Structure formats: structure tokens, C-alpha cells
C-alpha positions in Angstrom: -82.8 -28.4 32.2 -82.0 -25.4 34.3 -79.7 -22.7 32.9 -76.2 -22.5 34.6 -75.3 -19.4 36.6 -73.0 -17.3 34.4 -69.3 -17.2 35.4 -68.6 -13.5 35.1 -65.1 -12.1 34.6 -63.3 -9.9 37.2 -64.2 -6.6 35.7 -67.9 -7.5 35.7 -67.8 -8.8 39.2 -66.2 -5.6 40.4 -69.2 -3.7 39.1 -72.1 -6.0 39.7 -71.4 -8.7 42.3 -73.4 -8.7 45.6 -76.0 -6.0 44.8 -79.5 -6.7 46.1 -82.0 -3.9 45.2 -84.5 -2.7 47.7 -88.2 -2.3 47.1 -87.4 1.0 45.4 -85.4 -0.8 42.7 -82.5 1.6 42.8 -79.7 1.3 40.1 -76.8 2.3 42.3 -75.9 0.5 45.5 -78.0 1.8 48.5 -76.3 3.3 51.5 -77.9 2.1 54.7 -77.0 4.5 57.5 -78.7 2.9 60.4 -77.4 1.5 63.7 -80.1 -1.2 64.1 -82.9 -3.0 62.3 -86.6 -3.5 63.2 -88.0 -7.0 63.7 -91.5 -8.2 62.9 -92.0 -9.9 66.2 -90.3 -10.9 69.5 -89.8 -14.4 68.1 -88.0 -13.0 65.0 -85.8 -10.9 67.2 -84.9 -13.9 69.3 -84.2 -16.0 66.2 -82.0 -13.3 64.6 -79.9 -12.9 67.8 -79.6 -16.6 68.2 -78.4 -17.0 64.5 -81.3 -19.3 63.7 -82.7 -16.9 61.1 -80.6 -14.9 58.6 -81.0 -11.2 58.5 -79.8 -7.9 59.8 -79.5 -7.3 63.6 -77.1 -4.5 64.4 -74.7 -2.7 62.2 -71.7 -3.7 64.4 -71.8 -7.0 62.5 -74.7 -6.9 60.0 -75.4 -4.2 57.5 -76.7 -4.4 53.9 -74.2 -2.0 52.4 -71.3 -3.8 54.2 -72.7 -7.1 53.1 -72.7 -6.0 49.4 -69.0 -5.0 49.7 -68.2 -8.4 51.4 -70.0 -10.4 48.7 -68.3 -8.4 45.9 -64.8 -8.8 47.3 -65.3 -12.5 48.0 -66.4 -12.9 44.4 -63.3 -11.1 43.1 -61.0 -13.3 45.3 -62.8 -16.5 44.6 -63.7 -16.9 48.3 -66.7 -18.4 49.9 -67.2 -15.6 52.4 -65.7 -12.3 53.5 -65.7 -10.3 56.7 -65.2 -6.5 56.4 -63.4 -4.6 59.1 -62.6 -0.9 59.9 -59.0 -1.0 58.6 -56.4 -3.3 57.2 -54.7 -3.7 60.6 -58.1 -4.5 62.3 -58.5 -7.2 59.6 -55.2 -8.8 60.7 -56.0 -8.4 64.3 -59.5 -10.0 63.8 -58.0 -12.9 61.9 -55.4 -13.6 64.6 -57.9 -13.2 67.5 -60.5 -15.3 65.7 -58.2 -18.2 64.8 -55.4 -18.2 67.4 -55.4 -18.8 71.1 -52.8 -18.3 73.9 -50.0 -20.7 73.4 -50.3 -20.8 69.6 -47.4 -19.9 67.4 -47.2 -18.0 64.1 -44.5 -18.0 61.4 -44.4 -14.7 59.5 -42.1 -12.8 57.1 -39.5 -10.3 58.2 -40.6 -8.2 55.3 -44.1 -7.5 56.7 -45.4 -3.9 57.0 -44.1 -2.3 60.2 -47.4 -2.1 62.0 -48.0 -5.8 61.3 -44.6 -6.6 62.8 -45.6 -4.6 65.9 -48.9 -6.4 66.2 -47.6 -9.9 65.8 -44.2 -9.5 67.4 -45.1 -7.3 70.4 -48.8 -6.9 71.1 -49.9 -10.5 70.5 -46.9 -11.8 72.4 -48.4 -10.2 75.5 -51.5 -12.4 75.1 -49.4 -15.6 74.6 -49.4 -15.8 70.8 -45.7 -16.0 69.7 -44.4 -15.2 66.3 -41.1 -16.2 64.6 -40.1 -14.0 61.7 -38.2 -15.5 58.8 -37.0 -14.4 55.3 -39.9 -13.9 52.9 -38.3 -15.9 50.1 -36.6 -18.7 52.0 -39.1 -21.6 52.0 -36.7 -23.8 54.0 -36.6 -21.2 56.8 -40.4 -21.2 57.0 -40.3 -25.0 57.4 -37.5 -24.9 60.0 -39.4 -22.3 62.1 -42.4 -24.6 62.5 -43.1 -25.6 66.1 -45.7 -28.1 67.5 -47.9 -25.1 68.4 -47.6 -23.4 65.0 -51.1 -22.5 63.9 -50.6 -19.9 61.1 -48.2 -18.8 58.3 -48.7 -15.1 57.7 -47.2 -13.5 54.6 -47.5 -10.3 52.6 -46.6 -10.7 48.9 -45.3 -8.5 47.4 -43.7 -7.2 50.6 -43.8 -3.6 51.8 -41.7 -1.8 50.7 -39.1 -4.1 49.0 -41.6 -6.0 46.8 -40.2 -9.4 47.7 -42.3 -12.2 46.3 -43.2 -15.2 48.4 -43.8 -18.5 46.6 -47.4 -19.0 47.9 -47.9 -22.5 46.5 -44.6 -23.7 48.0 -45.4 -22.3 51.4 -48.9 -23.7 51.2 -47.4 -27.2 50.6 -45.1 -26.9 53.6 -47.9 -25.5 55.9 -50.7 -27.9 54.9 -48.5 -30.9 55.4 -48.4 -29.9 59.1 -52.0 -28.8 59.4 -51.1 -25.1 59.4 -53.2 -22.3 58.0 -51.8 -19.9 55.4 -53.0 -16.3 55.3 -51.8 -13.9 52.6 -52.0 -10.1 52.7 -53.0 -9.3 49.1 -53.0 -5.5 49.5 -50.3 -4.7 46.9 -51.7 -6.9 44.1 -55.5 -7.0 44.8 -57.4 -9.9 43.2 -56.9 -8.2 39.8 -53.2 -9.2 39.7 -53.1 -12.1 42.2 -55.5 -14.6 43.7 -53.8 -16.4 46.6 -56.8 -18.7 47.2 -56.3 -20.2 43.7 -52.7 -21.0 44.8 -53.9 -22.9 47.9 -53.9 -20.2 50.6 -56.6 -20.5 53.2 -57.3 -16.8 53.8 -56.7 -13.5 52.1 -56.4 -10.2 54.0 -56.8 -6.7 52.6 -56.3 -3.2 53.6 -59.2 -1.9 51.6 -57.9 1.6 52.4 -55.3 1.1 49.6 -56.1 0.0 46.1 -59.7 -1.2 46.7 -60.7 2.4 47.5 -58.0 3.7 45.2 -58.4 7.4 45.9 -57.3 7.8 49.6 -60.8 8.5 50.9 -61.7 6.0 53.6 -60.3 3.3 55.8 -61.3 -0.4 55.5 -60.2 -3.9 55.7 -61.3 -7.5 55.0 -60.6 -11.2 55.5 -61.8 -13.6 52.8 -61.8 -17.4 52.7 -63.9 -20.4 53.5 -67.0 -19.7 55.7 -65.8 -22.1 58.4 -62.8 -19.8 59.0 -64.4 -16.4 58.3 -67.1 -17.3 60.8 -64.5 -17.4 63.6 -63.3 -14.0 62.5 -66.9 -12.7 62.5 -67.4 -14.0 66.1 -64.5 -11.7 67.2 -65.8 -8.8 65.2 -69.4 -9.2 66.5 -68.1 -8.9 70.1 -65.1 -6.6 69.8 -66.5 -4.3 67.1 -63.7 -3.4 64.7 -66.5 -2.7 62.2 -66.5 -1.2 58.7 -69.0 1.6 58.6 -71.8 1.5 56.0 -70.5 4.8 54.5 -67.0 3.5 54.1 -68.3 0.3 52.5 -70.3 2.3 50.0 -67.3 4.3 49.1 -65.2 1.1 48.7 -67.9 -0.3 46.4 -67.4 2.7 44.1 -63.7 2.1 44.2 -64.0 -1.6 43.2 -65.9 -0.6 40.1 -62.7 0.9 38.6 -60.2 -1.5 40.3 -59.1 -3.4 37.1 -58.5 -0.3 34.9 -56.6 1.4 37.8 -54.4 -1.5 38.6 -53.5 -2.1 35.0 -52.7 1.6 34.3 -50.8 2.1 37.6 -48.8 -1.0 37.0 -47.9 0.2 33.5 -46.8 3.5 35.0 -44.8 1.9 37.7 -42.9 -0.3 35.2 -42.0 2.8 33.1 -40.8 4.7 36.2 -38.8 1.7 37.5 -37.0 1.4 34.2 -36.1 5.1 34.3 -34.9 4.9 37.9 -32.8 1.8 37.2 -30.9 3.7 34.5 -30.4 6.8 36.7 -26.8 7.5 37.8 -27.9 8.7 41.3 -29.9 5.5 42.0 -28.1 2.6 43.6 -30.8 0.0 43.3 -34.4 -0.4 42.2 -36.9 -3.0 43.6 -39.8 -3.8 41.3 -41.2 -7.2 40.4 -41.7 -6.3 36.8 -37.9 -5.7 36.2 -35.8 -8.7 35.1 -33.2 -7.5 37.7 -35.7 -8.3 40.5 -34.6 -11.5 42.4 -38.0 -13.1 42.1 -38.8 -11.8 38.6 -39.6 -15.3 37.3 -41.8 -16.2 40.2 -43.7 -12.8 39.8 -44.3 -13.6 36.2 -45.9 -16.9 37.1 -47.8 -15.8 40.2 -49.0 -12.3 39.3 -50.6 -10.8 36.3 -48.6 -7.6 36.6 -45.8 -6.0 38.7 -48.1 -3.8 40.7 -47.8 -0.1 41.4 -45.1 0.0 44.1 -41.5 0.9 43.2 -38.8 1.1 45.9 -35.3 2.4 45.2 -32.1 3.3 47.1 -30.4 6.5 46.3 -26.6 6.8 46.4 -26.0 8.1 49.9 -27.9 7.8 53.2 -30.8 9.4 55.0 -29.8 13.0 54.2 -29.7 12.2 50.4 -33.0 10.3 50.6 -34.7 13.1 52.5 -33.3 15.6 50.0 -35.2 13.8 47.2 -38.4 13.8 49.2 -38.1 17.5 50.2 -37.4 18.6 46.6 -40.6 17.1 45.2 -43.4 19.5 44.3 -45.8 17.0 42.6 -45.5 13.7 44.5 -47.4 13.7 47.8 -45.2 13.1 50.9 -47.4 10.6 52.7 -47.2 7.0 53.9 -50.5 6.0 52.4 -50.4 4.1 49.1 -52.9 2.8 46.5 -54.0 6.3 45.5 -54.5 7.6 42.0 -52.1 10.4 43.2 -48.5 9.2 43.4 -47.1 9.2 46.9 -43.5 9.1 48.3 -42.2 8.1 51.7 -39.0 7.3 53.5 -39.9 3.9 55.1 -37.1 3.8 57.7 -38.5 6.9 59.4 -42.2 6.4 58.7 -43.9 3.1 58.0 -41.0 1.1 59.7 -39.9 3.8 62.1 -41.4 2.1 65.2 -39.6 -1.2 64.8 -36.0 -1.6 66.0 -33.0 -0.9 63.9 -32.2 -4.6 64.0 -35.6 -5.4 62.6 -35.3 -2.9 59.9 -31.9 -4.3 58.9 -33.4 -7.8 58.8 -36.2 -6.5 56.6 -33.7 -4.8 54.3 -35.0 -1.3 55.1 -32.0 1.0 54.6 -31.7 4.7 55.4 -31.3 5.4 51.6 -34.5 3.6 50.7 -37.5 5.5 49.2 -40.9 4.0 48.3 -43.0 5.4 45.5 -46.7 4.3 45.1 -47.2 5.2 41.5 -50.5 6.8 40.5 -52.1 7.9 37.3 -50.2 11.1 36.5 -48.0 11.4 33.5 -44.8 9.4 34.1 -42.8 12.1 32.5 -44.0 14.5 35.2 -43.2 12.1 37.9 -39.7 11.7 36.5 -39.2 15.5 36.3 -40.3 15.8 40.0 -37.9 13.1 41.2 -35.1 14.4 39.1 -35.2 17.7 40.9 -34.0 16.0 44.1 -31.8 13.3 42.5 -29.8 16.0 40.7 -28.8 17.5 44.0 -27.1 14.3 45.2 
């Protein structure tokens, strides 16, 4: 009787999954900085290019270091396969280009990241792929937006920056009853806090730039799911080339090794900071899924293993008061990136969501008084002191 393959836990998969040692038997993952690969014969080259033989061909679409990252992330998400890309936005583009055609229709959340709204609402529309945006939490609105041409539901949960929680299982039920695919951007939670495929989603998308790296070093993205779907994404990547570099893949592998301890620690810090902000007299409202005051608190408790590290809050006032808080900070980094061990602060209405219309911002709930904090690993007391400097001036 053969021994069963061990079912490793997430923290083990994050460190070990996907590694195949070379003939040198190295302990750390190898970094393969090469554009192409040598074949044993003309026949082997032909077979590799035709897809009749597995193996590396050209680093635009096959590279051992990138493959290790893909295998590891797929293991963490519980996916059959994964395709890595050069950024989170290129992952979304590759997914849509791989699975949608001119004439197809997408239903997406009004709470999507600003660049995703631009891509789906403006750029893809020029190529005949239309998108209807609906409220993230209104399942009935998603169902009502379905058209005969609807091919895809695309959601990001928690949303950026208001941390709205979509009921993945409920949306999957609606979509699958009509033969529609469901793709979930899992950037904010990562597979440590949420696994959308376990809830019935067809595909998971990542901006690996964020928490998967965790230290703001490189760009990267990924699409994970069943091989029959990721193969379509890979066909687009092989031709168009939004490719993750081997170096970036190697850095991301190092980031994955500490993913669980970072997500847990940063979520704990975020909850502590959110509680402090909610009690602050100069703060009008706090958005954080770990607070009982959050509209989808009960859903977050069921669907996620933690609240995540993003806290959004509205100051009492408007843009000038919000900017005053930003400009008074000496510790928090004023940057739109998130997922870093260093805490970052941004004003979404003028940065991440600055390119969409005022009407779209209003629909997404992005006010001029809103600030987003991506909580890192510093002392929460120090973060409070830094924010207090500006809040005290309001």
C-alpha cells in the first residue's frame, strides 16, 4: 500500500511548495536569469514549441523560478494551476483577454480599485467587452445586471479602500446558475485569510506586489484556478508577454515564506489602530471588517480568518483636513502602495481613484475626507502618535 502524499498546512506550503532542486542540490530556490533554454535536438525543440513535450522554451512564458512561484501560490490558494504576470493589473488584463471576447459582458463591483475600473469600464469597452458596475454587497443587483452576453463576475473583496465585503458564495450561486464565471481579487486577504476557490469561485487574482511580496520591492501578479481556465490566460501571456521576471519571482518566493506571520501581525495591528480611530473625536467614520460597526462584520467573520491590514477612515471635514493629516505625518509613508511592512497612508480621491470621474467616486463611496492606512509592523502606539499630530489640528 503506497503512502499518501502529506497534506501540508499553509505556513509549510508557503516555505516549501513548488521547489525542484537542480543537479547542484541547492537548499534555497535557484534564480534562473536566462531568456531562453537549450534543446537536445531539433525534434525536441519542435516538440516543446508545439506543446507536445513539457519543458522550458523561452522565459516570456516558461521559466523555472517563475514556475516555482506559480506552483507555490497555487498550493496556497488550493488551485490546480497558476499563471504569473508582471503586475496585478496585467493579471486582470490577461484574465479578461484570455477568457472574454468582443461582445461579451462583465458584471463588476463599483468598489473596485480605480485602475481596475479604468481597465474594465473604459479600455476594454473600446474592444467590445462591456462592463456593468453594481454595488459590492447587493447580490440582487448583481443578478439584475446579468445579460445574455454576461461571461464574468469580477469582484474584489474586501474592496479598496472601503473594505466592503462581498458574499462570495452567494454571488457564485447566482453566477453559476447562468453559466457565468466568478473571479475574485484576493489581494487584501491573501490565501492566509481567505480562499475564494473554497467558496466556489472559479479564479483568483493577485497583485503580488502587495502582501505576497510584503516589503514593497517588486511588481508581480497572478491568476490561479483550474487548468482549463488558466491555460486560456497563458495563451494570451505567451503571445502578448505581460511576463513576470525570474528575479521578481525569486523575490516573491522569499516574501511568501513570511506571509502568514506578516498577515497575522499586521491584521492585529490594524484592529488595534481601527479601534483607536473609531474612538477619536476628530474621526467621523472608520471602515474595517474586524470592527463590529462594519456593515458586513458578520460576513467577514464567516468568510475571512482575520480583518486584514487595511483601515480606511473619514476625518471630520473635507479634502483640506484630510491632506492636513497626511502632511503632518513624519513616520507613515505617503504612498499609494500597500501590503508593505512599513505603514503607508494615502488620500484615495486624489490618488488611487483620482482618474475616475467624480460620479464614479461617489458611487464607490470615496469621499474627499477619506484616508486609507495600510498598516505595517511598526508599534501601533507610534502610528497613533503620528496620526494624532495631524488630527489634533482639525
